[in-house]
C-alpha positions as a Markdown table, in Angstrom:
| # | Residue | x | y | z |
|---|---|---|---|---|
| 1 | Met | 0.0 | 0.0 | 0.0 |
| 2 | Ile | 2.7 | 2.5 | 1.0 |
| 3 | Arg | 4.8 | 1.7 | -2.1 |
| 4 | Asp | 1.7 | 2.1 | -4.4 |
| 5 | Ala | 0.8 | 5.4 | -2.7 |
| 6 | Leu | 4.3 | 6.8 | -3.1 |
| 7 | Ala | 4.5 | 5.7 | -6.8 |
| 8 | Leu | 1.0 | 7.1 | -7.6 |
| 9 | Gly | 1.8 | 10.3 | -5.8 |
| 10 | Ala | 5.1 | 10.7 | -7.7 |
| 11 | Leu | 3.2 | 10.1 | -11.0 |
| 12 | Ser | 0.6 | 12.6 | -10.0 |
| 13 | Ala | 3.1 | 15.3 | -9.3 |
| 14 | Gly | 5.1 | 14.5 | -12.4 |
| 15 | Phe | 2.2 | 14.6 | -14.8 |
| 16 | Ser | 0.8 | 17.7 | -13.1 |
| 17 | Phe | 4.1 | 19.5 | -13.6 |
| 18 | Leu | 4.4 | 18.4 | -17.2 |
| 19 | Gly | 0.8 | 19.6 | -17.9 |
| 20 | Ala | 1.6 | 23.0 | -16.4 |
| 21 | Ala | 4.8 | 23.2 | -18.4 |
| 22 | Ala | 3.1 | 22.3 | -21.6 |
| 23 | Met | 0.4 | 24.9 | -21.1 |
| 24 | Arg | 3.1 | 27.5 | -20.2 |
| 25 | Arg | 4.8 | 26.9 | -23.5 |
| 26 | Tyr | 1.8 | 26.6 | -25.8 |
| 27 | Ser | -0.8 | 28.8 | -24.2 |
| 28 | Gly | -0.2 | 31.7 | -26.6 |
| 29 | Arg | -0.9 | 29.5 | -29.6 |
| 30 | Leu | -3.9 | 27.9 | -28.0 |
| 31 | Gly | -5.5 | 31.1 | -26.7 |
| 32 | Phe | -5.0 | 30.4 | -23.0 |
| 33 | Thr | -3.4 | 33.7 | -21.8 |
| 34 | Asp | -4.7 | 35.5 | -18.7 |
| 35 | Glu | -4.9 | 39.2 | -19.4 |
| 36 | Pro | -4.9 | 41.6 | -16.4 |
| 37 | Asn | -8.4 | 42.9 | -15.5 |
| 38 | Glu | -10.2 | 44.7 | -12.7 |
| 39 | Arg | -10.3 | 41.6 | -10.5 |
| 40 | Ser | -6.8 | 40.3 | -11.1 |
| 41 | Leu | -3.7 | 41.1 | -9.0 |
| 42 | His | -1.1 | 40.5 | -11.8 |
| 43 | Ser | 0.1 | 43.2 | -14.2 |
| 44 | Ile | 1.4 | 41.2 | -17.1 |
| 45 | Pro | -0.2 | 38.6 | -19.4 |
| 46 | Thr | 0.4 | 35.1 | -18.0 |
| 47 | Pro | -0.3 | 31.6 | -19.3 |
| 48 | Arg | -3.4 | 30.0 | -17.7 |
| 49 | Ala | -5.1 | 26.6 | -17.6 |
| 50 | Gly | -2.0 | 25.1 | -16.1 |
| 51 | Gly | -4.2 | 23.0 | -13.8 |
| 52 | Ile | -5.1 | 20.8 | -16.8 |
| 53 | Gly | -2.2 | 18.5 | -15.8 |
| 54 | Phe | -3.6 | 17.5 | -12.3 |
| 55 | Ala | -7.2 | 17.7 | -13.5 |
| 56 | Ile | -6.4 | 14.8 | -15.9 |
| 57 | Ala | -3.8 | 12.9 | -13.9 |
| 58 | Val | -5.5 | 12.9 | -10.5 |
| 59 | Pro | -8.7 | 11.2 | -11.5 |
| 60 | Leu | -7.0 | 8.6 | -13.7 |
| 61 | Leu | -4.4 | 7.7 | -11.0 |
| 62 | Thr | -7.0 | 7.8 | -8.3 |
| 63 | Ala | -9.1 | 5.3 | -10.3 |
| 64 | Leu | -6.1 | 3.1 | -10.7 |
| 65 | Gly | -5.2 | 3.3 | -7.0 |
| 66 | Leu | -8.7 | 2.6 | -5.8 |
| 67 | Thr | -8.8 | -0.5 | -8.1 |
| 68 | Arg | -5.6 | -1.8 | -6.6 |
| 69 | Val | -6.7 | -1.2 | -3.0 |
| 70 | Asn | -10.4 | -2.3 | -3.2 |
| 71 | Gly | -10.4 | -4.4 | -6.4 |
| 72 | Ala | -13.0 | -2.0 | -7.9 |
| 73 | Ile | -14.2 | 1.5 | -7.8 |
| 74 | Ala | -17.4 | 2.0 | -5.8 |
| 75 | Pro | -20.2 | 4.0 | -7.4 |
| 76 | Pro | -19.8 | 7.1 | -5.2 |
| 77 | Glu | -16.1 | 7.4 | -6.0 |
| 78 | Ala | -16.6 | 6.7 | -9.7 |
| 79 | Ala | -19.3 | 9.5 | -9.8 |
| 80 | Leu | -17.0 | 11.9 | -8.0 |
| 81 | Leu | -14.1 | 11.3 | -10.3 |
| 82 | Ala | -16.3 | 11.5 | -13.4 |
| 83 | Ala | -18.1 | 14.7 | -12.2 |
| 84 | Ala | -14.7 | 16.3 | -11.4 |
| 85 | Val | -13.5 | 15.6 | -14.9 |
| 86 | Leu | -16.7 | 17.1 | -16.3 |
| 87 | Leu | -16.2 | 20.3 | -14.3 |
| 88 | Ala | -12.6 | 20.4 | -15.4 |
| 89 | Leu | -13.6 | 20.3 | -19.1 |
| 90 | Val | -16.1 | 23.0 | -18.6 |
| 91 | Gly | -13.5 | 25.0 | -16.8 |
| 92 | Leu | -11.1 | 24.5 | -19.6 |
| 93 | Ala | -13.7 | 25.8 | -22.1 |
| 94 | Asp | -14.3 | 28.8 | -19.8 |
| 95 | Asp | -10.5 | 29.5 | -19.7 |
| 96 | Arg | -10.6 | 29.6 | -23.5 |
| 97 | Trp | -13.9 | 31.2 | -24.4 |
| 98 | Arg | -15.3 | 32.7 | -21.2 |
| 99 | Leu | -18.6 | 30.7 | -20.9 |
| 100 | Pro | -21.8 | 32.3 | -19.6 |
| 101 | Ala | -22.3 | 32.0 | -15.8 |
| 102 | Gly | -25.4 | 29.9 | -16.4 |
| 103 | Val | -23.5 | 27.3 | -18.3 |
| 104 | Arg | -20.9 | 27.0 | -15.6 |
| 105 | Leu | -23.6 | 26.8 | -12.9 |
| 106 | Ala | -25.5 | 24.1 | -14.8 |
| 107 | Ala | -22.4 | 22.0 | -15.0 |
| 108 | Gln | -21.8 | 22.4 | -11.2 |
| 109 | Val | -25.4 | 21.4 | -10.5 |
| 110 | Ala | -25.1 | 18.3 | -12.7 |
| 111 | Ala | -21.9 | 17.3 | -11.1 |
| 112 | Ala | -23.3 | 17.7 | -7.6 |
| 113 | Val | -26.5 | 15.8 | -8.4 |
| 114 | Ala | -24.4 | 13.0 | -9.9 |
| 115 | Val | -22.3 | 12.5 | -6.7 |
| 116 | Met | -25.4 | 12.7 | -4.5 |
| 117 | Ala | -27.3 | 10.2 | -6.6 |
| 118 | Ala | -24.5 | 7.8 | -6.3 |
| 119 | Gly | -24.6 | 7.9 | -2.5 |
| 120 | Gly | -22.2 | 10.8 | -1.7 |
| 121 | Thr | -24.6 | 12.7 | 0.7 |
| 122 | Ile | -23.6 | 14.2 | 4.0 |
| 123 | Gln | -25.9 | 12.4 | 6.5 |
| 124 | Arg | -24.6 | 13.8 | 9.8 |
| 125 | Leu | -22.8 | 16.8 | 11.3 |
| 126 | Ala | -20.6 | 15.7 | 14.1 |
| 127 | Ala | -18.0 | 17.3 | 16.4 |
| 128 | Pro | -16.3 | 15.1 | 19.1 |
| 129 | Gly | -17.6 | 16.0 | 22.5 |
| 130 | Leu | -20.0 | 18.6 | 21.2 |
| 131 | Phe | -22.8 | 17.3 | 19.0 |
| 132 | Asp | -23.8 | 14.6 | 16.5 |
| 133 | Ile | -26.8 | 15.7 | 14.4 |
| 134 | Asp | -28.6 | 13.5 | 12.0 |
| 135 | Leu | -29.5 | 15.8 | 9.0 |
| 136 | Gly | -32.5 | 13.8 | 7.9 |
| 137 | Ser | -34.3 | 15.6 | 5.1 |
| 138 | Trp | -31.7 | 18.4 | 5.2 |
| 139 | Ala | -29.0 | 16.0 | 4.0 |
| 140 | Gly | -29.6 | 16.6 | 0.3 |
| 141 | Pro | -29.8 | 20.4 | 0.3 |
| 142 | Ile | -26.8 | 20.8 | 2.7 |
| 143 | Thr | -24.7 | 18.4 | 0.5 |
| 144 | Phe | -25.7 | 20.2 | -2.6 |
| 145 | Val | -24.9 | 23.7 | -1.2 |
| 146 | Trp | -21.5 | 22.3 | 0.1 |
| 147 | Leu | -20.5 | 20.9 | -3.3 |
| 148 | Val | -21.5 | 23.9 | -5.4 |
| 149 | Ala | -20.3 | 26.5 | -2.8 |
| 150 | Leu | -16.8 | 25.1 | -2.3 |
| 151 | Thr | -16.4 | 24.7 | -6.1 |
| 152 | Asn | -17.1 | 28.4 | -6.5 |
| 153 | Ile | -15.2 | 29.5 | -3.4 |
| 154 | Tyr | -12.1 | 27.8 | -4.7 |
| 155 | Asn | -12.5 | 29.6 | -8.0 |
| 156 | Phe | -12.9 | 33.0 | -6.2 |
| 157 | Met | -9.8 | 32.4 | -4.0 |
| 158 | Asp | -7.5 | 31.5 | -6.8 |
| 159 | Gly | -6.3 | 35.1 | -7.3 |
| 160 | Ile | -2.7 | 35.2 | -6.4 |
| 161 | Asp | 0.4 | 33.1 | -7.0 |
| 162 | Gly | 0.4 | 29.8 | -5.2 |
| 163 | Leu | -2.5 | 30.4 | -2.9 |
| 164 | Ala | -5.0 | 27.8 | -4.2 |
| 165 | Ala | -2.3 | 25.2 | -4.7 |
| 166 | Val | -0.9 | 25.6 | -1.2 |
| 167 | Gln | -4.3 | 25.4 | 0.4 |
| 168 | Ala | -5.1 | 22.2 | -1.5 |
| 169 | Ile | -1.7 | 20.6 | -0.6 |
| 170 | Val | -2.2 | 21.3 | 3.1 |
| 171 | Ala | -5.8 | 20.3 | 3.3 |
| 172 | Ala | -5.4 | 17.1 | 1.3 |
| 173 | Ala | -2.3 | 16.1 | 3.3 |
| 174 | Ala | -4.1 | 16.6 | 6.7 |
| 175 | Leu | -7.2 | 14.8 | 5.5 |
| 176 | Ala | -5.2 | 11.9 | 4.2 |
| 177 | Val | -3.7 | 11.5 | 7.7 |
| 178 | Val | -7.1 | 11.7 | 9.4 |
| 179 | Ser | -8.5 | 9.2 | 6.9 |
| 180 | Ser | -5.7 | 6.8 | 7.5 |
| 181 | Cys | -6.1 | 7.2 | 11.3 |
| 182 | Leu | -9.7 | 6.2 | 10.9 |
| 183 | Gly | -8.8 | 3.1 | 8.8 |
| 184 | His | -9.8 | 4.4 | 5.4 |
| 185 | Asp | -6.7 | 3.8 | 3.3 |
| 186 | Asp | -8.5 | 4.2 | 0.0 |
| 187 | Leu | -9.8 | 7.6 | 1.0 |
| 188 | Ala | -6.3 | 8.5 | 2.2 |
| 189 | Leu | -4.9 | 7.5 | -1.1 |
| 190 | Gly | -7.4 | 9.7 | -3.0 |
| 191 | Tyr | -6.3 | 12.7 | -0.8 |
| 192 | Leu | -2.6 | 11.9 | -1.2 |
| 193 | Ile | -2.8 | 11.7 | -5.1 |
| 194 | Leu | -4.7 | 15.1 | -5.0 |
| 195 | Cys | -2.0 | 16.6 | -2.7 |
| 196 | Ala | 0.8 | 15.4 | -5.0 |
| 197 | Gly | -0.9 | 16.7 | -8.1 |
| 198 | Ala | -1.3 | 20.2 | -6.5 |
| 199 | Ala | 2.4 | 20.0 | -5.4 |
| 200 | Gly | 3.6 | 19.3 | -8.9 |
| 201 | Phe | 1.7 | 22.2 | -10.2 |
| 202 | Leu | 3.0 | 24.5 | -7.5 |
| 203 | Ile | 6.5 | 24.2 | -8.9 |
| 204 | Leu | 5.5 | 26.6 | -11.7 |
| 205 | Asn | 2.8 | 28.5 | -9.8 |
| 206 | Arg | 4.8 | 29.5 | -6.8 |
| 207 | Pro | 5.5 | 33.3 | -6.7 |
| 208 | Pro | 6.3 | 34.7 | -9.1 |
| 209 | Ala | 4.0 | 32.4 | -11.1 |
| 210 | Arg | 5.0 | 31.2 | -14.5 |
| 211 | Val | 1.5 | 29.8 | -15.2 |
| 212 | Phe | -1.9 | 30.1 | -13.5 |
| 213 | Met | -4.1 | 27.0 | -12.8 |
| 214 | Gly | -7.2 | 28.6 | -14.4 |
| 215 | Asp | -10.8 | 27.5 | -13.9 |
| 216 | Val | -9.9 | 24.0 | -15.2 |
| 217 | Gly | -7.8 | 23.7 | -12.0 |
| 218 | Ser | -9.6 | 25.7 | -9.4 |
| 219 | Thr | -13.1 | 24.2 | -10.0 |
| 220 | Phe | -11.6 | 20.8 | -10.1 |
| 221 | Leu | -9.8 | 21.2 | -6.8 |
| 222 | Gly | -12.8 | 22.8 | -5.0 |
| 223 | Phe | -15.2 | 20.2 | -6.2 |
| 224 | Thr | -12.9 | 17.3 | -5.5 |
| 225 | Leu | -12.1 | 18.4 | -2.0 |
| 226 | Ala | -15.9 | 18.9 | -1.4 |
| 227 | Gly | -16.7 | 15.6 | -2.9 |
| 228 | Trp | -14.2 | 13.6 | -0.9 |
| 229 | Ala | -15.4 | 15.3 | 2.3 |
| 230 | Ala | -19.0 | 14.2 | 1.5 |
| 231 | Leu | -17.9 | 10.7 | 0.7 |
| 232 | Gly | -15.9 | 10.5 | 3.9 |
| 233 | Thr | -19.0 | 11.1 | 6.0 |
| 234 | Val | -20.7 | 7.9 | 4.9 |
| 235 | Arg | -17.8 | 5.7 | 6.0 |
| 236 | Ser | -17.8 | 3.9 | 9.3 |
| 237 | Pro | -16.2 | 5.4 | 11.3 |
| 238 | Ser | -17.0 | 8.6 | 9.4 |
| 239 | Val | -14.6 | 11.4 | 8.5 |
| 240 | Pro | -16.8 | 14.3 | 9.7 |
| 241 | Val | -17.2 | 17.1 | 7.3 |
| 242 | Leu | -16.1 | 19.5 | 10.0 |
| 243 | Ala | -12.6 | 18.1 | 9.5 |
| 244 | Ser | -12.6 | 19.4 | 6.0 |
| 245 | Ile | -14.2 | 22.7 | 7.0 |
| 246 | Ala | -11.5 | 23.2 | 9.6 |
| 247 | Val | -8.5 | 22.6 | 7.3 |
| 248 | Leu | -10.2 | 24.8 | 4.6 |
| 249 | Ser | -11.1 | 27.4 | 7.1 |
| 250 | Pro | -8.8 | 30.2 | 5.7 |
| 251 | Phe | -10.5 | 30.0 | 2.4 |
| 252 | Leu | -14.0 | 29.5 | 3.8 |
| 253 | Phe | -13.6 | 32.3 | 6.4 |
| 254 | Asp | -12.2 | 34.8 | 3.8 |
| 255 | Ser | -15.1 | 34.1 | 1.4 |
| 256 | Leu | -17.8 | 34.3 | 4.1 |
| 257 | Ile | -16.5 | 37.5 | 5.6 |
| 258 | Thr | -16.1 | 39.0 | 2.1 |
| 259 | Leu | -19.6 | 38.1 | 1.1 |
| 260 | Leu | -21.1 | 39.5 | 4.3 |
| 261 | Arg | -19.1 | 42.7 | 3.9 |
| 262 | Arg | -20.3 | 43.2 | 0.3 |
| 263 | Val | -23.9 | 42.5 | 1.2 |
| 264 | Leu | -23.9 | 44.9 | 4.1 |
| 265 | Arg | -22.4 | 47.6 | 1.7 |
| 266 | Gly | -25.1 | 47.0 | -0.8 |
| 267 | Glu | -22.7 | 45.8 | -3.5 |
| 268 | Arg | -23.7 | 43.4 | -6.3 |
| 269 | Val | -22.2 | 40.1 | -5.1 |
| 270 | Ser | -22.0 | 38.8 | -8.7 |
| 271 | Gln | -19.8 | 41.6 | -9.8 |
| 272 | Ala | -16.0 | 41.2 | -10.1 |
| 273 | His | -14.2 | 42.7 | -7.2 |
| 274 | Arg | -10.9 | 42.9 | -5.3 |
| 275 | Ser | -12.2 | 42.9 | -1.8 |
| 276 | His | -11.3 | 39.4 | -0.5 |
| 277 | Met | -9.0 | 39.7 | 2.5 |
| 278 | Tyr | -6.1 | 38.2 | 0.6 |
| 279 | Gln | -6.6 | 40.8 | -2.1 |
| 280 | Arg | -6.7 | 43.6 | 0.5 |
| 281 | Leu | -3.5 | 42.3 | 2.0 |
| 282 | Val | -1.8 | 42.6 | -1.4 |
| 283 | Ala | -3.3 | 46.0 | -1.9 |
| 284 | Arg | -1.7 | 47.1 | 1.4 |
| 285 | Gly | 1.7 | 46.1 | 0.3 |
| 286 | Trp | 2.0 | 42.4 | 1.1 |
| 287 | Thr | 3.7 | 40.3 | -1.7 |
| 288 | His | 2.0 | 37.3 | -3.2 |
| 289 | Gly | 4.5 | 35.1 | -1.5 |
| 290 | Arg | 4.0 | 36.6 | 1.9 |
| 291 | Thr | 0.2 | 36.4 | 1.6 |
| 292 | Thr | 0.3 | 32.8 | 0.4 |
| 293 | Ala | 2.7 | 31.9 | 3.2 |
| 294 | Leu | 0.2 | 33.4 | 5.7 |
| 295 | Tyr | -2.7 | 31.4 | 4.4 |
| 296 | Gly | -0.7 | 28.3 | 4.1 |
| 297 | Ala | 0.7 | 28.6 | 7.6 |
| 298 | Leu | -2.8 | 29.1 | 9.0 |
| 299 | Ala | -4.1 | 26.1 | 7.0 |
| 300 | Ala | -1.2 | 24.0 | 8.3 |
| 301 | Ile | -1.9 | 25.0 | 11.9 |
| 302 | Ala | -5.6 | 24.0 | 11.4 |
| 303 | Gly | -4.5 | 20.8 | 9.8 |
| 304 | Val | -2.3 | 19.8 | 12.8 |
| 305 | Leu | -5.2 | 20.6 | 15.1 |
| 306 | Val | -7.6 | 18.5 | 13.0 |
| 307 | Ile | -5.1 | 15.6 | 13.1 |
| 308 | Ala | -4.8 | 15.9 | 16.8 |
| 309 | Thr | -8.6 | 15.9 | 17.1 |
| 310 | Trp | -9.3 | 12.7 | 15.2 |
| 311 | Cys | -6.0 | 10.8 | 15.6 |
| 312 | Phe | -5.1 | 11.4 | 19.2 |
| 313 | Ala | -8.0 | 13.0 | 21.2 |
| 314 | Arg | -11.2 | 12.0 | 19.5 |
| 315 | Thr | -13.3 | 12.8 | 22.5 |
| 316 | Ser | -12.1 | 16.4 | 22.9 |
| 317 | Ala | -13.4 | 19.4 | 21.0 |
| 318 | Val | -10.7 | 21.8 | 22.1 |
| 319 | Phe | -8.4 | 21.2 | 19.1 |
| 320 | Leu | -11.3 | 21.4 | 16.6 |
| 321 | Leu | -12.6 | 24.7 | 18.0 |
| 322 | Ala | -9.0 | 26.0 | 17.9 |
| 323 | Ala | -8.7 | 24.9 | 14.2 |
| 324 | Leu | -11.9 | 26.7 | 13.3 |
| 325 | Ala | -10.8 | 29.9 | 15.0 |
| 326 | Val | -7.4 | 30.0 | 13.3 |
| 327 | Pro | -8.4 | 32.4 | 10.4 |
| 328 | Ile | -9.4 | 35.2 | 12.9 |
| 329 | Val | -5.7 | 36.1 | 12.6 |
| 330 | Ile | -6.4 | 37.5 | 9.0 |
| 331 | Pro | -8.7 | 40.4 | 9.9 |
| 332 | Val | -6.5 | 41.2 | 12.9 |
| 333 | Ile | -3.6 | 41.7 | 10.6 |
| 334 | Leu | -5.7 | 43.7 | 8.2 |
| 335 | Lys | -6.9 | 46.0 | 11.0 |
| 336 | Arg | -3.3 | 46.6 | 12.1 |
| 337 | Arg | -2.5 | 47.5 | 8.4 |
| 338 | Gly | -5.3 | 50.0 | 8.5 |
| 339 | Ser | -7.4 | 48.3 | 5.9 |
């Protein structure tokens, strides 16, 4: 198992890097160049859609790995991998031709419904020592919102060099450890391959980025992380969705606060903007590297606390609550910067 995991992880990282390198080289000919606009924080045209490497490699290698571990791919996992590929293809088309928002949303709805229909529905919300709630008739709506929301949040948060890739690496690594601790080696393998794919891409996306992941990469990462979280909740013992929420808390917190801030100001939430907290940090003089390092460090702290919660102290909520509170550091820093 360990040898297979290392081999598949190495292949995932390698193919991801090669895909990003190929898009970096040929993006001009293919029409995949990201021009600066009112939302972007880069000043020069940059190749995009570099996430195509891991969007192709991760599902294929995960399918291979699950077959080796379980002898076959269960319907929920198959639905997740297929739906993620669908969204990646739609994202690739959007990177090239800028599809209408309705088309993108329809693809996300179809992908979410496919996963849910195959059995990937969040049935319970549980926190050790605090609560264990059976969602009942709310299971479907909550799962649907989770899948579609995280897909879009990841797309919104992919705005500076390395940020989305680093969050994916840290979150997937932490959740792989938690899954392994709970005895789900196949789930851990899926997270590990995803982590390695994002790491391979980061080589060319770290500040200063030579290529952007594009919608093909950001929607794939968001949906895949959301999907694995949903599938983890139907295991026994389950991997609670709160574990995923905690390790993704820097992204989720930034997006939630930004949305509330814009609503209270009467702004159109569908309009392009530069008011995410990571964007405001850059506007106040922080470099892309420093901002990405901050979010990555906070995600890593949350990840360690999540591992402590489910691997060493499953009856204690202290570590989980601390993990969920980690992103509060971001507005504190912004306040000190006078933002």
